[in-house]
C-alpha positions as a Markdown table, in Angstrom:
| # | Residue | x | y | z |
|---|---|---|---|---|
| 1 | Met | 0.0 | 0.0 | 0.0 |
| 2 | Ala | 1.1 | 3.6 | -0.6 |
| 3 | Lys | 1.0 | 7.2 | 0.4 |
| 4 | Val | -0.7 | 9.6 | -2.0 |
| 5 | Ile | 0.6 | 13.2 | -2.3 |
| 6 | Leu | -1.2 | 15.9 | -4.2 |
| 7 | Lys | 0.6 | 19.2 | -4.9 |
| 8 | Gly | -1.2 | 22.2 | -6.4 |
| 9 | Ile | -3.8 | 20.2 | -8.3 |
| 10 | Arg | -5.9 | 22.5 | -10.6 |
| 11 | Lys | -8.6 | 21.3 | -13.0 |
| 12 | Ser | -10.7 | 23.5 | -15.2 |
| 13 | Tyr | -13.3 | 22.9 | -17.9 |
| 14 | Gly | -13.0 | 25.9 | -20.1 |
| 15 | Pro | -13.4 | 29.0 | -17.9 |
| 16 | Ile | -14.9 | 27.0 | -15.0 |
| 17 | Glu | -12.3 | 26.0 | -12.4 |
| 18 | Val | -13.3 | 22.8 | -10.6 |
| 19 | Leu | -10.3 | 22.2 | -8.5 |
| 20 | Ser | -8.4 | 25.2 | -7.1 |
| 21 | Gly | -4.8 | 24.3 | -6.1 |
| 22 | Ile | -5.4 | 21.1 | -3.9 |
| 23 | Asp | -2.5 | 20.3 | -1.6 |
| 24 | Leu | -3.1 | 17.0 | 0.2 |
| 25 | Thr | -1.2 | 14.1 | 1.8 |
| 26 | Ile | -3.0 | 10.8 | 2.4 |
| 27 | Glu | -0.9 | 8.5 | 4.5 |
| 28 | Asn | -0.2 | 4.8 | 3.9 |
| 29 | Gly | -3.2 | 2.9 | 5.4 |
| 30 | Asp | -5.5 | 5.9 | 5.7 |
| 31 | Phe | -9.2 | 5.6 | 5.0 |
| 32 | Ala | -9.6 | 9.1 | 3.5 |
| 33 | Val | -13.1 | 10.3 | 2.8 |
| 34 | Ile | -13.6 | 13.2 | 0.4 |
| 35 | Leu | -16.7 | 14.9 | 1.6 |
| 36 | Gly | -18.7 | 17.8 | 0.1 |
| 37 | Pro | -21.9 | 18.9 | -1.5 |
| 38 | Ser | -22.8 | 18.0 | -5.1 |
| 39 | Gly | -20.7 | 19.9 | -7.6 |
| 40 | Cys | -17.8 | 20.6 | -5.2 |
| 41 | Gly | -15.2 | 18.7 | -7.2 |
| 42 | Lys | -14.8 | 15.6 | -5.1 |
| 43 | Thr | -15.4 | 13.1 | -8.0 |
| 44 | Thr | -13.2 | 15.1 | -10.3 |
| 45 | Leu | -10.4 | 14.9 | -7.7 |
| 46 | Leu | -10.8 | 11.2 | -7.4 |
| 47 | Arg | -10.8 | 10.7 | -11.2 |
| 48 | Thr | -7.7 | 12.9 | -11.4 |
| 49 | Ile | -5.9 | 10.6 | -8.9 |
| 50 | Ala | -7.1 | 7.6 | -10.9 |
| 51 | Gly | -5.8 | 9.1 | -14.2 |
| 52 | Leu | -9.2 | 9.2 | -15.8 |
| 53 | Glu | -9.0 | 13.1 | -15.8 |
| 54 | Thr | -5.9 | 15.1 | -16.5 |
| 55 | Ala | -5.0 | 18.0 | -14.2 |
| 56 | Asn | -4.2 | 21.4 | -15.7 |
| 57 | Ala | -1.5 | 22.0 | -13.1 |
| 58 | Gly | 0.1 | 20.2 | -10.2 |
| 59 | Ser | 1.5 | 16.7 | -9.6 |
| 60 | Ile | 0.3 | 13.4 | -8.1 |
| 61 | Gln | 2.6 | 11.0 | -6.3 |
| 62 | Ile | 1.4 | 7.4 | -5.5 |
| 63 | Gly | 4.0 | 5.6 | -3.4 |
| 64 | Glu | 7.4 | 6.5 | -4.8 |
| 65 | Arg | 6.2 | 7.4 | -8.3 |
| 66 | Ile | 5.1 | 10.6 | -9.8 |
| 67 | Val | 2.2 | 9.4 | -11.9 |
| 68 | Asp | 1.2 | 12.5 | -13.9 |
| 69 | Asp | 2.2 | 10.9 | -17.2 |
| 70 | Ile | 1.3 | 7.4 | -16.3 |
| 71 | Pro | -2.0 | 6.1 | -17.8 |
| 72 | Ala | -4.8 | 4.9 | -15.5 |
| 73 | Ala | -4.2 | 1.2 | -16.2 |
| 74 | Arg | -0.6 | 1.4 | -14.9 |
| 75 | Arg | -1.2 | 3.5 | -11.8 |
| 76 | Gln | -1.6 | 0.5 | -9.5 |
| 77 | Ile | -5.1 | 1.7 | -8.4 |
| 78 | Gly | -8.3 | -0.3 | -7.9 |
| 79 | Met | -11.4 | 1.7 | -8.5 |
| 80 | Val | -15.0 | 1.0 | -7.5 |
| 81 | Phe | -17.7 | 3.1 | -9.2 |
| 82 | Gln | -21.1 | 4.2 | -8.1 |
| 83 | Thr | -22.6 | 1.8 | -10.6 |
| 84 | Tyr | -21.5 | -1.8 | -10.3 |
| 85 | Ala | -20.4 | -2.1 | -14.0 |
| 86 | Leu | -20.6 | -5.9 | -13.9 |
| 87 | Phe | -20.9 | -8.0 | -17.1 |
| 88 | Pro | -24.4 | -9.4 | -16.9 |
| 89 | His | -23.5 | -12.6 | -18.9 |
| 90 | Leu | -20.5 | -13.5 | -16.7 |
| 91 | Asn | -20.8 | -15.1 | -13.3 |
| 92 | Val | -19.2 | -13.8 | -10.1 |
| 93 | Tyr | -16.0 | -15.7 | -10.6 |
| 94 | Gln | -15.6 | -14.5 | -14.2 |
| 95 | Asn | -16.4 | -10.9 | -13.3 |
| 96 | Ile | -13.9 | -10.8 | -10.5 |
| 97 | Ser | -11.2 | -12.4 | -12.6 |
| 98 | Phe | -11.9 | -10.5 | -15.8 |
| 99 | Gly | -9.0 | -8.1 | -15.6 |
| 100 | Met | -6.5 | -10.8 | -14.7 |
| 101 | Arg | -7.7 | -13.0 | -17.6 |
| 102 | Met | -7.4 | -10.1 | -20.1 |
| 103 | Arg | -3.8 | -9.7 | -18.9 |
| 104 | Asn | -3.2 | -13.4 | -19.5 |
| 105 | Glu | -2.1 | -14.0 | -15.9 |
| 106 | Pro | -1.4 | -17.6 | -14.8 |
| 107 | Lys | -4.5 | -19.6 | -14.1 |
| 108 | Asp | -3.3 | -20.8 | -10.7 |
| 109 | Gln | -2.7 | -17.2 | -9.7 |
| 110 | Ile | -6.1 | -16.2 | -10.9 |
| 111 | Glu | -7.7 | -19.0 | -8.9 |
| 112 | Gln | -5.8 | -18.2 | -5.7 |
| 113 | Arg | -6.6 | -14.5 | -5.8 |
| 114 | Val | -10.3 | -14.9 | -6.7 |
| 115 | Gln | -10.7 | -17.4 | -3.9 |
| 116 | Glu | -8.9 | -15.2 | -1.4 |
| 117 | Ala | -11.1 | -12.2 | -2.4 |
| 118 | Ala | -14.3 | -14.3 | -2.2 |
| 119 | Val | -13.4 | -15.3 | 1.4 |
| 120 | Lys | -12.7 | -11.7 | 2.4 |
| 121 | Leu | -15.9 | -10.5 | 0.8 |
| 122 | Lys | -18.1 | -13.5 | 1.9 |
| 123 | Leu | -18.8 | -14.4 | -1.7 |
| 124 | Glu | -17.6 | -18.1 | -1.6 |
| 125 | Asp | -21.1 | -19.4 | -2.1 |
| 126 | Tyr | -22.0 | -17.1 | -5.0 |
| 127 | Leu | -19.1 | -17.5 | -7.4 |
| 128 | Lys | -21.2 | -19.3 | -10.0 |
| 129 | Arg | -24.2 | -16.9 | -9.8 |
| 130 | Leu | -24.9 | -14.3 | -12.4 |
| 131 | Pro | -25.3 | -10.6 | -11.3 |
| 132 | Arg | -29.0 | -10.7 | -11.8 |
| 133 | Glu | -29.2 | -13.4 | -9.1 |
| 134 | Leu | -27.5 | -11.2 | -6.5 |
| 135 | Ser | -28.7 | -8.5 | -4.2 |
| 136 | Gly | -27.4 | -4.9 | -4.5 |
| 137 | Gly | -24.9 | -5.3 | -1.7 |
| 138 | Gln | -23.6 | -8.6 | -3.1 |
| 139 | Arg | -23.1 | -6.9 | -6.5 |
| 140 | Gln | -21.2 | -4.1 | -4.9 |
| 141 | Arg | -19.0 | -6.7 | -3.2 |
| 142 | Val | -18.3 | -8.3 | -6.5 |
| 143 | Ala | -17.2 | -4.9 | -7.9 |
| 144 | Ile | -14.9 | -4.5 | -4.8 |
| 145 | Gly | -13.5 | -8.0 | -5.4 |
| 146 | Arg | -12.6 | -7.1 | -9.0 |
| 147 | Ala | -10.5 | -4.2 | -7.6 |
| 148 | Leu | -9.1 | -6.4 | -4.8 |
| 149 | Val | -7.6 | -9.0 | -7.1 |
| 150 | Arg | -5.5 | -6.4 | -8.8 |
| 151 | Glu | -3.6 | -6.0 | -5.5 |
| 152 | Pro | -3.5 | -2.2 | -6.0 |
| 153 | Glu | -1.5 | 0.3 | -4.0 |
| 154 | Val | -4.6 | 2.5 | -3.5 |
| 155 | Phe | -8.3 | 1.7 | -3.6 |
| 156 | Leu | -10.6 | 4.5 | -4.9 |
| 157 | Phe | -14.3 | 4.5 | -4.2 |
| 158 | Asp | -16.7 | 6.8 | -6.0 |
| 159 | Glu | -20.0 | 6.9 | -3.9 |
| 160 | Pro | -20.3 | 3.1 | -4.0 |
| 161 | Leu | -23.2 | 2.9 | -1.6 |
| 162 | Ser | -25.5 | 5.5 | -3.1 |
| 163 | Asn | -27.6 | 2.9 | -5.1 |
| 164 | Leu | -28.3 | 0.8 | -2.0 |
| 165 | Asp | -31.3 | 1.0 | 0.3 |
| 166 | Ala | -30.8 | 2.3 | 3.9 |
| 167 | Glu | -30.4 | -1.1 | 5.5 |
| 168 | Leu | -27.9 | -2.3 | 2.9 |
| 169 | Arg | -25.9 | 0.9 | 3.2 |
| 170 | Val | -25.4 | 0.3 | 7.0 |
| 171 | Asp | -24.3 | -3.3 | 6.3 |
| 172 | Met | -21.9 | -2.3 | 3.6 |
| 173 | Arg | -20.4 | 0.5 | 5.7 |
| 174 | Leu | -19.6 | -2.1 | 8.3 |
| 175 | Glu | -18.2 | -4.5 | 5.7 |
| 176 | Leu | -16.0 | -1.8 | 4.1 |
| 177 | Ser | -14.7 | -0.7 | 7.6 |
| 178 | Ala | -13.9 | -4.3 | 8.4 |
| 179 | Leu | -12.2 | -4.8 | 5.0 |
| 180 | His | -10.0 | -1.7 | 5.6 |
| 181 | Gln | -9.0 | -3.0 | 9.0 |
| 182 | Gln | -8.2 | -6.4 | 7.5 |
| 183 | Leu | -6.2 | -5.2 | 4.5 |
| 184 | Lys | -4.5 | -2.1 | 6.2 |
| 185 | Ala | -5.0 | -0.6 | 2.7 |
| 186 | Thr | -4.9 | 3.0 | 1.6 |
| 187 | Met | -8.4 | 3.9 | 0.6 |
| 188 | Ile | -9.9 | 7.1 | -0.8 |
| 189 | Tyr | -13.6 | 7.3 | -0.7 |
| 190 | Val | -15.9 | 10.0 | -2.2 |
| 191 | Thr | -19.3 | 10.7 | -0.7 |
| 192 | His | -21.8 | 13.6 | 0.1 |
| 193 | Asp | -23.2 | 11.5 | 2.9 |
| 194 | Gln | -21.7 | 12.8 | 6.2 |
| 195 | Val | -22.8 | 9.7 | 8.1 |
| 196 | Glu | -20.7 | 7.6 | 5.8 |
| 197 | Ala | -17.8 | 10.0 | 6.2 |
| 198 | Met | -18.0 | 10.0 | 10.0 |
| 199 | Thr | -18.3 | 6.3 | 10.4 |
| 200 | Leu | -15.9 | 5.1 | 7.7 |
| 201 | Gly | -13.1 | 7.7 | 7.6 |
| 202 | Thr | -9.8 | 7.9 | 9.5 |
| 203 | Lys | -9.3 | 11.2 | 7.7 |
| 204 | Ile | -12.0 | 13.5 | 6.3 |
| 205 | Ile | -11.3 | 15.9 | 3.5 |
| 206 | Val | -13.9 | 18.6 | 3.2 |
| 207 | Leu | -14.3 | 20.3 | -0.2 |
| 208 | Asp | -16.5 | 23.2 | -1.3 |
| 209 | Lys | -16.4 | 24.7 | -4.8 |
| 210 | Gly | -13.1 | 23.1 | -5.6 |
| 211 | Val | -11.4 | 24.5 | -2.5 |
| 212 | Leu | -10.0 | 22.4 | 0.3 |
| 213 | Gln | -11.8 | 23.6 | 3.5 |
| 214 | Gln | -10.4 | 21.3 | 6.2 |
| 215 | Val | -8.6 | 18.0 | 6.7 |
| 216 | Gly | -8.8 | 16.1 | 9.9 |
| 217 | Thr | -10.1 | 13.1 | 11.8 |
| 218 | Pro | -13.8 | 12.8 | 12.1 |
| 219 | Leu | -13.8 | 14.2 | 15.6 |
| 220 | Glu | -11.6 | 17.1 | 14.7 |
| 221 | Val | -13.9 | 18.1 | 11.8 |
| 222 | Tyr | -17.0 | 17.7 | 13.9 |
| 223 | Tyr | -15.8 | 19.4 | 17.2 |
| 224 | His | -13.2 | 21.8 | 15.7 |
| 225 | Pro | -14.7 | 23.0 | 12.3 |
| 226 | Ala | -12.3 | 25.4 | 10.5 |
| 227 | Asn | -15.1 | 27.6 | 9.3 |
| 228 | Lys | -18.8 | 28.1 | 9.1 |
| 229 | Phe | -19.2 | 26.0 | 6.0 |
| 230 | Val | -17.6 | 22.9 | 7.6 |
| 231 | Ala | -19.6 | 23.5 | 10.8 |
| 232 | Gly | -22.9 | 23.8 | 8.9 |
| 233 | Phe | -22.2 | 20.9 | 6.5 |
| 234 | Val | -20.9 | 18.2 | 9.0 |
| 235 | Gly | -23.4 | 16.9 | 11.4 |
| 236 | Ser | -26.9 | 15.6 | 11.2 |
| 237 | Pro | -29.0 | 17.6 | 11.8 |
| 238 | Arg | -26.7 | 20.5 | 10.8 |
| 239 | Met | -25.5 | 23.2 | 13.1 |
| 240 | Arg | -27.7 | 26.3 | 13.2 |
| 241 | Phe | -26.4 | 29.9 | 13.6 |
| 242 | Ile | -27.5 | 32.8 | 15.7 |
| 243 | Pro | -26.4 | 36.3 | 14.5 |
| 244 | Gly | -24.6 | 38.3 | 17.1 |
| 245 | Glu | -22.6 | 41.5 | 17.6 |
| 246 | Val | -19.4 | 42.1 | 19.7 |
| 247 | Val | -20.1 | 44.3 | 22.7 |
| 248 | Ser | -16.6 | 44.4 | 24.1 |
| 249 | Asn | -13.2 | 42.6 | 23.9 |
| 250 | Ala | -10.9 | 43.1 | 26.9 |
| 251 | Asp | -8.8 | 40.9 | 29.2 |
| 252 | Asn | -9.3 | 37.8 | 27.0 |
| 253 | Lys | -13.1 | 38.1 | 27.5 |
| 254 | Leu | -15.3 | 38.6 | 24.4 |
| 255 | Gln | -18.8 | 39.8 | 25.1 |
| 256 | Val | -21.4 | 39.1 | 22.4 |
| 257 | Arg | -25.0 | 40.2 | 22.2 |
| 258 | Ala | -27.1 | 37.6 | 20.2 |
| 259 | Gln | -30.5 | 38.0 | 18.8 |
| 260 | Gly | -33.3 | 36.4 | 20.8 |
| 261 | Ile | -31.1 | 35.3 | 23.7 |
| 262 | Leu | -32.8 | 36.1 | 27.1 |
| 263 | Ser | -29.9 | 35.6 | 29.5 |
| 264 | Gly | -28.0 | 38.7 | 28.4 |
| 265 | Asp | -24.6 | 39.1 | 26.7 |
| 266 | Ile | -22.6 | 35.8 | 26.1 |
| 267 | Ala | -19.1 | 35.8 | 27.5 |
| 268 | Phe | -16.4 | 33.8 | 25.5 |
| 269 | Asp | -12.9 | 33.2 | 26.8 |
| 270 | Leu | -10.6 | 34.1 | 24.0 |
| 271 | Glu | -6.9 | 34.9 | 23.7 |
| 272 | Gly | -5.5 | 37.1 | 21.0 |
| 273 | Ser | -8.8 | 37.7 | 19.2 |
| 274 | Asp | -8.8 | 40.8 | 16.9 |
| 275 | Leu | -12.5 | 41.2 | 17.1 |
| 276 | Ser | -13.7 | 44.6 | 18.3 |
| 277 | Glu | -16.8 | 46.3 | 19.4 |
| 278 | Gly | -19.4 | 46.4 | 16.6 |
| 279 | Asp | -18.1 | 43.4 | 14.7 |
| 280 | Phe | -20.7 | 41.0 | 13.5 |
| 281 | Val | -20.3 | 37.3 | 14.3 |
| 282 | Asp | -22.3 | 34.1 | 14.1 |
| 283 | Ile | -22.8 | 31.7 | 17.1 |
| 284 | Gly | -23.1 | 28.1 | 16.2 |
| 285 | Val | -25.4 | 25.7 | 18.1 |
| 286 | Arg | -25.7 | 22.0 | 17.7 |
| 287 | Ala | -29.0 | 20.2 | 18.4 |
| 288 | Glu | -27.5 | 17.8 | 20.9 |
| 289 | Asp | -26.1 | 20.7 | 23.0 |
| 290 | Ile | -29.5 | 22.3 | 23.6 |
| 291 | Glu | -31.4 | 21.4 | 26.8 |
| 292 | Cys | -35.1 | 21.7 | 27.5 |
| 293 | Gly | -36.2 | 23.8 | 30.5 |
| 294 | Gln | -35.3 | 27.0 | 32.3 |
| 295 | Ala | -31.6 | 28.0 | 32.4 |
| 296 | Thr | -29.6 | 27.6 | 35.5 |
| 297 | Asn | -26.8 | 30.1 | 36.5 |
| 298 | Gly | -24.3 | 30.6 | 33.7 |
| 299 | Met | -26.4 | 29.0 | 31.0 |
| 300 | Val | -27.5 | 30.7 | 27.8 |
| 301 | Ser | -31.3 | 30.7 | 27.5 |
| 302 | Phe | -34.0 | 31.5 | 24.9 |
| 303 | Ser | -37.6 | 30.8 | 24.1 |
| 304 | Gly | -38.5 | 28.8 | 21.0 |
| 305 | Ile | -41.7 | 28.5 | 19.0 |
| 306 | Ser | -42.4 | 25.0 | 17.7 |
| 307 | Arg | -42.9 | 24.3 | 14.0 |
| 308 | Gln | -42.7 | 20.5 | 14.0 |
| 309 | Val | -41.2 | 17.6 | 15.8 |
| 310 | Glu | -39.5 | 14.7 | 13.9 |
| 311 | Asn | -39.8 | 11.5 | 15.9 |
| 312 | Met | -36.8 | 9.2 | 15.3 |
| 313 | Gly | -37.8 | 6.5 | 17.9 |
| 314 | His | -34.7 | 6.8 | 20.1 |
| 315 | Ser | -35.1 | 10.5 | 20.3 |
| 316 | Ser | -37.0 | 13.4 | 18.7 |
| 317 | Phe | -35.8 | 16.5 | 16.8 |
| 318 | Trp | -37.6 | 19.8 | 17.5 |
| 319 | Tyr | -37.7 | 22.3 | 14.7 |
| 320 | Gly | -38.7 | 25.9 | 15.3 |
| 321 | Thr | -37.6 | 29.5 | 15.6 |
| 322 | Ile | -36.3 | 31.7 | 18.4 |
| 323 | Lys | -39.2 | 33.7 | 19.7 |
| 324 | Asp | -39.8 | 37.0 | 18.0 |
| 325 | Thr | -37.1 | 36.2 | 15.3 |
| 326 | Glu | -36.9 | 34.2 | 12.1 |
| 327 | Ile | -33.8 | 32.4 | 13.4 |
| 328 | Glu | -34.2 | 28.6 | 12.9 |
| 329 | Ile | -33.1 | 26.2 | 15.6 |
| 330 | Ile | -33.0 | 22.5 | 16.0 |
| 331 | Ala | -33.0 | 20.8 | 19.4 |
| 332 | Arg | -32.8 | 17.1 | 20.2 |
| 333 | Leu | -35.5 | 16.1 | 22.7 |
| 334 | Gly | -36.1 | 12.9 | 24.7 |
| 335 | Lys | -38.0 | 10.1 | 23.0 |
| 336 | Gln | -41.1 | 10.7 | 25.2 |
| 337 | Thr | -41.3 | 14.4 | 24.7 |
| 338 | Gln | -44.6 | 15.5 | 23.0 |
| 339 | Val | -44.8 | 19.0 | 21.6 |
| 340 | Lys | -47.6 | 20.7 | 19.7 |
| 341 | Ser | -47.0 | 22.9 | 16.7 |
| 342 | Gly | -46.9 | 26.6 | 17.7 |
| 343 | Ala | -46.2 | 25.9 | 21.3 |
| 344 | Gln | -43.6 | 27.9 | 23.2 |
| 345 | Met | -40.7 | 26.1 | 24.8 |
| 346 | Glu | -37.8 | 27.2 | 27.0 |
| 347 | Phe | -34.3 | 26.1 | 26.2 |
| 348 | Ser | -30.8 | 26.5 | 27.6 |
| 349 | Ile | -27.2 | 25.9 | 26.4 |
| 350 | Asp | -23.9 | 25.6 | 28.2 |
| 351 | Pro | -21.9 | 28.5 | 26.7 |
| 352 | Arg | -18.9 | 26.2 | 26.5 |
| 353 | Asn | -20.7 | 24.2 | 23.9 |
| 354 | Leu | -21.2 | 27.2 | 21.5 |
| 355 | Tyr | -19.1 | 27.9 | 18.4 |
| 356 | Leu | -18.1 | 31.4 | 17.2 |
| 357 | Phe | -17.4 | 32.5 | 13.6 |
| 358 | Asp | -16.4 | 35.9 | 12.3 |
| 359 | Ser | -18.1 | 37.8 | 9.5 |
| 360 | Asp | -15.9 | 36.0 | 6.9 |
| 361 | Gly | -17.0 | 32.6 | 8.3 |
| 362 | Arg | -13.7 | 31.7 | 9.9 |
| 363 | Ala | -13.8 | 29.8 | 13.2 |
| 364 | Ile | -12.8 | 32.1 | 16.1 |
| 365 | Leu | -13.8 | 29.7 | 18.9 |
| 366 | Arg | -14.1 | 25.9 | 18.5 |
| 367 | Asn | -16.0 | 23.7 | 20.9 |
| 368 | Val | -13.8 | 21.3 | 22.9 |
| 369 | Asp | -15.6 | 18.2 | 24.0 |
| 370 | Lys | -14.1 | 17.6 | 27.4 |
| 371 | Asn | -14.7 | 13.8 | 27.1 |
| 372 | Thr | -13.0 | 13.5 | 23.7 |
| 373 | Glu | -9.2 | 13.4 | 23.1 |
| 374 | Leu | -8.3 | 14.6 | 19.7 |
| 375 | Ala | -5.6 | 12.6 | 18.0 |
| 376 | Glu | -3.7 | 15.4 | 16.3 |
| 377 | His | -3.9 | 19.1 | 15.4 |
| 378 | Val | -6.4 | 20.0 | 12.6 |
| 379 | Ala | -5.0 | 21.2 | 9.3 |
| 380 | Leu | -6.6 | 24.5 | 8.2 |
| 381 | Pro | -6.6 | 26.1 | 4.8 |
| 382 | Ser | -4.3 | 29.0 | 4.2 |
């Protein structure tokens, strides 16, 4: 398996720049997930690594080789696409071994690798079946097996679970995670599904409009978002934001007045902040950090007007607005909580669980989960 290093990767289609100078290192054995909304450039980046697209600038290194001028077939990568791309007239064994047979590899070697892949992917009993006789999850495992027998230096996955139903996606996430642990392989995985990213990745790469927004472990990206975009994109449900204005900044204490907050100005402990009186900020709030009921001393409080409640079984999500404002808030409630539409509720938040962003969207204060140890320092965009 190999390290992947990208330096200054740029890709344009005519006047439209899809990738804007991507610098990125994926370590040997990483399960790196490229995460972002539709159209952000994540699939283009993956295809550029694979050699299916040519970068306009920059270089790509896989292992010890610069592969810019090496065609896709010789880059030692195994790629799994969103569609299974299986030959319908060939059985599972023939689909998995197709590439090896086209390269005229020895029959005993083909047999050994196919059988090993079948065991790892739990396909031993399906080798004689045609694709139409398989479930969606089994077909995707066949596609993975076809990549596996190549013994690639890097595996590339382009939204491989998007065609599966919800239950199968959960099963396949577990299988992919187990496969990564078993192979200790370098894997690069593209998705717009943050649940997939958080559960699969050892490293998350967040893209937006072709620009690298943040690189870090799942907990780093979740608890220490580099900017407002990352904070609002990562998490389900997404973080909501309350507009605020700086009242004062002195003695490492920042006082912020926020719309709809009943408990007065919010005090943030900050060192070296260049915010000053009158600056506008956004205060980030996650649903799980909001508590029902009247605030105790030191808590931030507000009244909310209910719009609807989404019952998830294990818990409920309350959707509404802060009273006398149009600011949308989501709170996670207990599974037994019953709320009528239009009802007023009281909420409170520990100020240590708030996030703060300046008017340009940069993170000024990042939440620190006291029960979570972060593995390494987060990488921020320049």
